[in-house]
C-alpha positions as CSV (number, residue, x, y, z in Angstrom):
1,M,20.7,-82.0,0.9
2,R,20.2,-85.6,-0.2
3,N,17.5,-87.9,1.1
4,I,18.6,-91.5,1.6
5,I,15.9,-94.2,1.2
6,K,16.4,-96.9,3.7
7,E,13.2,-98.9,3.1
8,V,10.6,-99.1,0.4
9,L,6.9,-99.8,1.0
10,F,4.7,-100.8,-1.9
11,E,1.2,-99.7,-2.3
12,D,-1.4,-102.4,-2.2
13,N,-1.4,-103.1,-6.0
14,K,-0.9,-106.7,-7.1
15,L,0.6,-105.8,-10.5
16,I,3.2,-103.5,-8.9
17,K,4.1,-106.1,-6.3
18,E,4.5,-108.8,-9.0
19,F,6.7,-106.5,-11.1
20,I,9.0,-105.8,-8.2
21,L,9.1,-109.5,-7.2
22,D,9.9,-110.6,-10.7
23,A,12.8,-108.1,-10.8
24,L,14.1,-109.7,-7.6
25,G,13.9,-113.3,-9.0
26,K,10.6,-114.1,-7.2
27,K,7.2,-115.2,-8.5
28,V,3.7,-115.8,-7.3
29,G,2.8,-119.5,-7.0
30,A,-0.3,-121.5,-6.0
31,G,-2.4,-119.9,-3.3
32,G,-0.7,-116.6,-3.9
33,F,2.5,-117.5,-2.1
34,I,5.7,-115.8,-3.1
35,L,8.2,-118.3,-4.5
36,D,11.9,-118.2,-5.4
37,S,11.9,-118.3,-9.2
38,Q,14.8,-120.7,-9.4
39,T,14.0,-123.2,-6.6
40,N,10.2,-122.8,-6.5
41,E,10.5,-122.7,-2.7
42,R,8.3,-120.4,-0.7
43,V,10.0,-117.2,0.3
44,L,10.0,-116.4,4.1
45,T,9.8,-113.1,5.8
46,F,12.6,-111.9,8.1
47,N,10.9,-113.7,11.0
48,K,10.5,-117.0,9.0
49,E,6.8,-116.7,8.0
50,E,5.6,-117.7,4.5
51,V,4.2,-114.6,2.7
52,K,1.5,-114.2,0.1
53,V,1.6,-111.5,-2.5
54,K,-1.4,-109.7,-1.0
55,E,0.6,-109.5,2.4
56,F,3.8,-108.3,0.8
57,G,4.8,-105.0,2.4
58,G,8.3,-104.4,1.2
59,I,11.9,-105.5,1.1
60,R,15.0,-104.1,2.9
61,K,17.3,-102.0,0.8
62,G,20.2,-104.0,-0.7
63,S,18.9,-107.4,0.6
64,E,16.2,-110.0,0.1
65,I,14.7,-109.4,3.6
66,I,11.0,-109.3,3.0
67,F,8.3,-108.1,5.4
68,K,4.5,-108.3,5.4
69,S,2.3,-105.2,5.2
70,D,0.4,-105.6,8.4
71,I,1.3,-103.1,11.2
72,G,2.6,-105.8,13.5
73,S,5.0,-107.1,10.9
74,V,6.2,-103.6,10.0
75,I,6.8,-102.8,13.7
76,D,8.7,-106.0,14.2
77,Y,10.8,-105.3,11.1
78,L,11.6,-101.8,12.2
79,N,12.5,-102.9,15.7
80,T,14.8,-105.6,14.3
81,Y,16.5,-103.6,11.5
82,R,16.3,-99.9,12.6
83,S,19.7,-98.3,12.5
């Protein structure tokens, strides 16, 4: 039986988060905000909030939908995108 991963949550490790963000074309800018590497614009969460690397909780599989790591943001994300 195969397990299918629908979401990925990252542990609270800045280096791991920066590595993942770099692979997705993102970077960390002034003040710790996540930026788009090409436009240098701040990346927004699925509910239109700016997000700092320390708040980064994960990204929806196959997308660029980002959510914060606090429990309220995770619950909002799950309620919005749960299959």
